[in-house]
Kinemage of the C-alpha trace (Angstrom):
@kinemage 1
@onewidth
@group {chain A} dominant
@subgroup {mainchain}
@vectorlist {calphas} color= white
{ca unk a 1} P 113.560 14.157 -77.175
{ca unk a 2} L 116.062 16.508 -78.712
{ca unk a 3} L 116.576 19.938 -77.173
{ca unk a 4} L 115.578 21.499 -80.493
{ca unk a 5} L 112.255 19.659 -80.550
{ca unk a 6} L 111.656 20.540 -76.915
{ca unk a 7} L 112.270 24.243 -77.600
{ca unk a 8} L 110.046 24.143 -80.687
{ca unk a 9} L 107.248 22.470 -78.751
{ca unk a 10} L 107.258 24.996 -75.898
{ca unk a 11} L 107.588 27.868 -78.340
{ca unk a 12} L 104.465 26.568 -80.072
{ca unk a 13} L 102.609 26.260 -76.749
{ca unk a 14} L 103.642 29.802 -75.818
{ca unk a 15} L 102.565 31.279 -79.148
{ca unk a 16} L 99.268 29.348 -79.248
{ca unk a 17} L 98.318 29.415 -75.565
{ca unk a 18} L 95.354 31.727 -76.093
{ca unk a 19} L 94.056 29.489 -78.914
{ca unk a 20} L 94.486 26.095 -77.269
{ca unk a 21} L 91.076 24.381 -77.244
{ca unk a 22} L 90.664 23.645 -73.544
{ca unk a 23} L 87.279 21.998 -74.082
{ca unk a 24} L 89.010 18.969 -75.611
{ca unk a 25} L 89.631 15.925 -73.456
{ca unk a 26} L 93.255 14.955 -72.791
{ca unk a 27} L 93.553 12.715 -75.851
{ca unk a 28} L 91.975 15.340 -78.095
{ca unk a 29} L 94.272 18.052 -76.774
{ca unk a 30} L 97.303 15.805 -77.228
{ca unk a 31} L 96.306 15.149 -80.852
{ca unk a 32} L 95.663 18.852 -81.447
{ca unk a 33} L 99.127 19.714 -80.130
{ca unk a 34} L 100.735 16.986 -82.239
{ca unk a 35} L 99.006 18.365 -85.342
{ca unk a 36} L 100.321 21.835 -84.532
{ca unk a 37} L 103.874 20.523 -84.239
{ca unk a 38} L 103.503 18.503 -87.453
{ca unk a 39} L 102.375 21.640 -89.281
{ca unk a 40} L 105.758 23.172 -88.477
{ca unk a 41} L 108.017 20.140 -88.958
{ca unk a 42} L 107.786 16.553 -90.056
{ca unk a 43} L 108.001 13.890 -87.383
{ca unk a 44} L 108.928 10.264 -87.807
{ca unk a 45} L 107.143 7.567 -85.825
{ca unk a 46} L 109.688 7.538 -82.987
{ca unk a 47} L 109.608 11.328 -82.630
{ca unk a 48} L 105.813 11.260 -82.631
{ca unk a 49} L 105.739 8.597 -79.912
{ca unk a 50} L 108.253 10.453 -77.735
{ca unk a 51} L 106.481 13.772 -78.175
{ca unk a 52} L 103.093 12.181 -77.508
{ca unk a 53} L 104.337 10.675 -74.236
{ca unk a 54} L 105.902 13.998 -73.265
{ca unk a 55} L 102.693 15.896 -73.981
{ca unk a 56} L 100.692 13.429 -71.887
{ca unk a 57} L 102.888 14.134 -68.870
{ca unk a 58} L 102.675 17.914 -69.384
{ca unk a 59} L 98.952 18.322 -70.107
{ca unk a 60} L 98.109 19.790 -66.672
{ca unk a 61} L 100.826 22.429 -67.110
{ca unk a 62} L 99.752 23.169 -70.692
{ca unk a 63} L 96.128 23.563 -69.585
{ca unk a 64} L 97.168 25.865 -66.716
{ca unk a 65} L 99.219 28.045 -69.044
{ca unk a 66} L 96.408 28.238 -71.581
{ca unk a 67} L 93.777 29.021 -68.934
{ca unk a 68} L 95.863 31.944 -67.686
{ca unk a 69} L 95.778 33.473 -71.165
{ca unk a 70} L 92.154 32.820 -72.102
{ca unk a 71} L 90.050 35.948 -72.475
{ca unk a 72} L 87.762 36.563 -69.518
{ca unk a 73} L 84.048 36.208 -70.127
């Protein structure tokens, strides 16, 4: 994955952390994140596959970051 894509992905996670739908299962959350990235830039098949694999390995961290920023009930 290119450093630019990596920065864009984490910037997206940081800006959307309070809106990340934590009720989704892992596959649903992965697809949601991919859609968010695709709304900002086009991805070819290889980029999508690499980013998808990366997201899968980082889902626990992404969920932790999002949970920290969810409004308290």
